[in-house]
N, C-alpha and C positions, 0 to 999 in steps of 0.2 A: 384748595390747599387748607386743610385746617389745623395740622400738626407740622410743624418744620423743624427740622434739625439742624443747628448750626455748627460746623466744626471748624474753629480758627486754627490758625499757626502761629503761636506766641513769638516765634522768632522773625516773623515777617510783618505782624501786626503788634507793633510795640506797644503795650497798656491797653490792647484789644481795642484800640480807637476807633477802626474801620468796623470792627465787630459790633460796637455800640451804636454806631450809625445805623448799620443794617438792621439791628433790632428795633431801633426807632421807626424805621419804615414798615416793619411787619407786623408790630405788637398789637396794633389796633385790629387787625383782620385775621391772625391767626395766633395758635399757641406755639411758642417757642421753646425748643429742650436743647440742653447741652449737657457736656459730661461734667460730673461732679468736680473734677479738676479745675475748673474754671470759676468755681462757686466763691472763691475770694475776692473776686472782682464785682460783686453786689450788684449783678444785674438781675431785673425782674423777668426770669426765665424759670422754667423748671428743670432741675438737675437730676441727673441719672447716673447709674454705674454704666461701664462700658458695654457690660452684658445686656443691659436694658435699654440703651440709648435708642437703638434703632427700631424697638418694639412700637407698631402703629403709627409710624412716621409715614408721612404722605409724601414727604420730599426731604432732601439732604442740600444744604448750601454749604460749600467749602470755602474757605478764604485762604488762599495761599497760592500754591503753584500745582503741577502736576503731581508731584509727589504728595502733596496733600492729599489730593483726590485718591491716589492709591491706598491710602490709609483707609478710607471709607470704601473702597471699591467691592472688597469680598463680602462685608454685611449688607451692602446695598444690592450687590448681585444676587445673593442668596435670598433676600427678602423682596426682590424687585422694585426697589425704590429708586426713583430717578434723581440724579444728581445735577445741581447747577454750580459751576465754579466761577469764583470772583477771582481773578488773578492779581496776585501780590508779588508774583515771581517774575523772572526775567523771560521766560519764553511763554510757557502756558499754552500748550494746543488744545487741553481739555478745558482749562479755566478761561472761557472765551470773553467773560464780562468784565470790564475794567471798572475801576473805583468810580470814576466819573459817569458811568453809565449804570450805577447801582440802582439808582431810584426809578429808572426807566424799565430797568431788568425786574425789580421787584413787583412793579405795576403789573408787568405782562405776565409774571409768574402767577399772582394772586388772580388774575383774569383769565388763567388757563390759556394764553395766548403765546403758545410755544409748540416746538416740535421735539420729538424723541428720537434720537439716534441710537441704535444698538450696538454695542460694541462685544465681539466674543472674548471670552475668558479662557484660560487653559486650566487643566489639572496637572499637577506635579505630583507623582508617587515615587517614592522611594522603596525599593525592593531589596529587602535584606534577608538573608538565609532561606531563600525560596518563598519568602512571603511578604506582602505589604506592610511596611512599619510606619511610614507617615506618609501624609498627603497634604497637599497645599492648593489653595485656588489664586490663580494670578491674572491681572489685566494687562501687564506690560511684558515681561519677561521671566525667563529661568535662566541662569547662568552657572556653567560648570566651569571653575577656575583652578589653577594651581595653588596648592597650599604652601609651597616651598619654592626656592628659586628656580629649578630647572623646570622647563615646559612639560606638559602632559600629553599623552596620546589619546584623543577621544575618539571611540568607535561609535558611528551612528548608524542603527538599523531600523527599518519600518516593514512590518507585516514579513518579518523573518529575512528581509533581504538587505544587505549591506548597501547604504547610500554613499557613505563616504568615511574617511578618518581624518583627523586633523592633529597634526603636530604643532601645538600652539600654547600659549598661555591660558587659553579658555574657549569656551564656545556659548554662544548666546542664541538661545531659541526664542523669539519673539512673536507676538500677535502682531497684526496690523497695526493696533494702537500703539504697541511699543516699538514699531518701526522708526519712529522719530525720536526715540531715546538714546538707550545704551547701543543698540544695534546699527543706529546711524553713525555714531562715533566710531564703530569699528568698520565701517565701509559698507553696512548693508543698505539694501534699497529701502526707499519709502513707498509704503502701500497705503491705498486708501483705508482708513479705519473701518469702514463697513464690509470690507472685504473679509473672507473666512480662510485663513491660510496660515502656516507657520514660516519664519524665516531663520535660516540658520547662519548665523556670522561668526566666523573665527576671530578671536581676539590674538593679534600679533603671531600670525601662523608663520612658522618656520618652512614654508613649502612654496614653490614657484607657481603651482597650479591650484592653490587655496583660493575659493571663491565662496561668497555667500550663496545660499541656494534656497530657492522656494520649495517648499513641501506641502502636498496636501494635507489637511486636518481631519480627514475622514477615518485615518489610521493611525494608531499610536506611533511614537518615535521612542525608541529606546537607545538611551545613550550609557555608555560604559568606559571604564578606564583600563587601557591596556595593562594586562596583568605582569608582563616581562618586565615593565619600568618600575612596578612595585611602589608606586607614589599615590598618595591620597589627593583628594581635591575638595574643593569647598563649593557647596550648593548655595546658591543665593537667589531668592525668589523676590521680585518686586522690589529690589534694593536691599532686602533684608537677609543678611546670613542665616541660614536655616541649619545646617548641620554639615559634618565632614562625610564625604562619600570616598567608602575604602574600594579596593580594586576587586572585591567580590560583589559589591552592590550594582544595582541597576536603577537608573532613573528614567520612568518611563512618563511621557507628557502627551497628553491627549486634550482634546476639545472638551471643555467643560460644557454642562447642560444650562449654565448659569450665563448671564448676559449683564453687562453694565448699561443703564440707561442714562444716556447724557442729553440734559436739556439744552436745546438750541433756540435761541431767541433772534439771533440776526440772519440775514441773508447770505453772510460771507460763506463762500465754499472752502471746503478743506483745502484745496490748491491755492486759494487766494491766502488764506492764512499761512500756508506753509511759505509761500513766496515772501510774505509780510515779516514773518518770523525768523527765517533764515537767510534775507538777502545781505 
């Protein structure tokens, strides 16, 4: 590991105290790079714009929670850069290293003593006026939710076949990685993060038969808003509101060609972590 990018979370690492300890553990054996927004802290690292930050990186270390990892997921997925997470959050399924284990983790990282776990990503395309207008890449989920008080009716199709329709406050389409996030809170099942599938979980459905569904990821999923109700919806991708979806728009979700590579240092399995985090 010659070039390591560090991505801290100022709201969880006050004064970047933990980040500075991390830099001290790495600085003698690697080149450290950070975003220019942290240049005011006076750390002995190289600073870059967000557009250049991930260029030539061998590894990214994220300090925060799973939400902080989501911030780096797309550029790391596109450039095939592995991510190591140091947990400063409450749960942290992807940030498996605790602060007390940071020195040992850095030593293992620099000695290339780790495993890589591949996580599938999804492509989210907005189709408007018959053509693609926007595209997003997500690690966790895409959510269509109501923009006003009344619920919305969301139709779900795959390969020109209607799968279901949900009268609800919204619908979450998640990857296995995202199954422990918003989808879980909405009653969705937990999936092993190395699996490849989609999970559809309705939000506050006004239906007796509404249940989460597992959908193969080898064919695109098409989501649309029922036109008769005439209500718009909001598209959120990995927790960030992206745009308003109109009644004539379609949201097409498919498996991305990109994967996120999570650095695994310990022997604890996903299910051991799951029981430990959610007990």
